[in-house]
C-alpha positions, 0 to 999 in steps of 0.5 A: 499499500502506498502512503502520501505524506502531504506537508505544509507550514504555517509561520516563517522558518527564518529566525532573523525576524519574529512576528510576536503575534505569531512567534512560532514555525510549524511544520504539518503532515498529513498522511493519507493512504492511497486508497483513501485519497479519492474520498479527501479529494471529492470532500474538498471539491464537492465544497468548491463546487457548492460554493464557486460552481468549479473545482479551480479554487485553492484553499489556503488558510490565511485568504480564507481567514482574512477573505481575500482573493476567491474568498470575499464571498465569505463576507456573507455571514450565512455563506461563511458559517455554511462554509466553515461547517463544510470544512469542519466536516472534511477535516472530520470525517476523511481519514488521515493521520497528522504529524506536526512539528512546531518550533517556539522562535523566541525560544529556540533563539534564547536557547541555541541562538539565531545560528542554530540548525535549520528549523525546517529540516528540525521539524521535517526530520521529526515528522519523517521519524513518527511517521515510520513509527506509525507505519511500522505498526501496519502490517503490510510488507509492501508499504511506500511512502512518498512525501509531497511538499509544496514548493518554495523557491529554487534555493529553499527546495535545493536545499530540503531536497539536499537534507532529505538526500543527508536523512536517506544516506545517514538516518535519523537519532532513531531511524536507520538508513535501511528503515527509512529505504525499506519505505522506498521512501521519495519525495516531491515538490509540487507547485500551488497552482497544481491544485492538490487538494493533499496539500490543501487539506495539510495548510487546513490543519496547520494553522489552528495546530500553530495557534493551539501551540501559541495559545494553549488554553484559548478556546480553539474549536478547530484544534478539537476537531483536529486532536483527533486526527494527530497520531497517538498512542495509549492517549498521548500524542506522538504525533506532536511535538514542541521545541524548544 
């Protein structure tokens, strides 16, 4: 069985500037079995068709929150209410697992300085580790894992690809190279313009988790729905890591 890990981020991974209102970088992975993806894709397309009469709209959480671009239609409060109800149904009812890694950049800088390791690479390594842990418990000798990441820019994509190749060659602190290679692990970079609904689901999931990290005790109904999808064992959220 093939599994796809769709990944998106919330916040800026750079350490030179910290937005005091959003001092977090979060990388989020949504793991979907190949046989479940069509249902995810169809459920998102159904909402696009219902509100825009086409499936070309690209769900982007920032545009949705700000009611910008195609989402100016959400200034209609009744339409906005129905749209969010539909989004909640998509997040709640589809079959997928969430892995997320968050870096509190202010605390990270205080501990490691601004020249510490690339926070994107730290977050990616954690997510890959926990995804492998999850897949290890599934009885299937033909498991494959493909990571699908949205393109960020030639330089950033090259650096990330190089980090991925180092992971394959060296493994991580907990996962050996042989263990990674047994999953035929691969990575592909996709443009936002390609309108991939798996990446859009990861985008919709990432922001509520980041808000939870920033304000853990603030009511966050979206995160309450997502929490049920985060990789857990014996009641502990093994799929969510907050650094440092």
